[in-house]
Each structure stands twice: as C-alpha cells, then as structure tokens.
C-alpha positions, 0 to 999 in steps of 0.5 A, a space after each residue: 369478948 365471948 358471946 352467944 348468938 341469939 339469932 343467925 348473924 351473917 359472917 359471924 355464925 348461927 343461932 346458939 353458936 359461941 363466938 369470940 368478937 371484938 368488944 365494941 362490936 359485941 357490946 355496941 351492935 350484937 348485944 344492943 340489937 339483941 342478936 347476942 348475949 354475953 357468954 358466961 360459964 352458966 350460959 355456955 353450959 346451958 347452950 351446950 346442953 341444949 345443942 346436945 339435946 337438939 342433936 339427939 332430937 335430930 338423930 331421932 327424927 332422922 331415924 323416924 323418917 328413914 323407917 317411914 321412907 323405907 316402909 312406904 317405898 314401893 307401896 301402891 295406893 288407889 285413890 278415888 276422885 271426881 273426874 271429867 269424862 276426859 280424865 281430868 280431876 275436879 281438883 287435885 291429889 296433894 300431900 294431904 290426900 296422899 297422907 290421908 290414904 296412907 293413914 288408912 292402910 296403917 302408916 302414921 304420917 302427916 301432910 307436912 312430913 313430906 313433899 311431892 313435886 306436882 299435884 296429880 290432876 289426871 286419872 290413871 297410874 302415877 309414879 310419885 316421889 315423896 321427899 322427906 327431910 334429911 334428903 330421904 325419898 320414897 317412890 310410890 305408885 298412885 292409881 287415880 280411879 274416877 268416881 262414878 256419878 
C-alpha cells in the first residue's frame, strides 16, 4: 500500500514522503493515527508540486542568506551601552541589538535570521561569528562603547 506521510515517522520517513508499507500497518496504524494518508494519483501529484515549490523556496532562502552573510562579513559595528566603571554592561548585547544596529547601516536583517555563541557583557572590541541557516557564517567586529552618565 502506498501512503503519503503527514508527519515524520521514525524508521519510515519524513513528512510528505511517499512510501510503500504493509497494508495492515498502513490502515491500522499510520492512517488511524493520522500519520499518513492513502496515496492516490492526485495526492501524489500535489505532494510532488509542493516538494518542488519547497525546493525553490529553500534555494531562494539559501541565496538570500549567502548574499547577506557575504555583505555583513568583515563589518565593524559601534554600539553604545550603559556600563559600570569596571566595563561590565548593565544587561547584554544580543541578536536583537546587533540586528537593530545592522539595520541602521542599511542591512535588511531580523534577530531570528542568525545566532551568536554568547551575548556580549563587557565593553571593548569583540569578534563575533554570526551563524546563519545553511551553515553560513559571517565574522564582524563589535566595539562596545560605554555611555556617559
């Protein structure tokens, strides 16, 4: 029996995969638990179209992140933040603050578009590696300047 998986099923396949399974397993477990549906010609065609569309979207997303990472790589940001006399920040510099500063200099980026290993908690120069989806990285230098009180 051919089924289309509606969810990821361990040892069978991932969502939207078309799989051949035993009739009893398909009817009594996969379909009953709403993990799969019977594969007809129409549903197979629609799943294949959807997979094609998802592949195009993934390709566009990869392109977007590649250009973004290339453009950001090597940039230097100056961020002002409240800090103690010892140079410790009141709070920290995180993805949201970095994205906000990058927007100010013309980059179209959101805080969810990248990750950093650690939040910055001290004044001074910091080399930060921004990790984007698709294993892309950009290295930037962030200079934290203490705000005068």
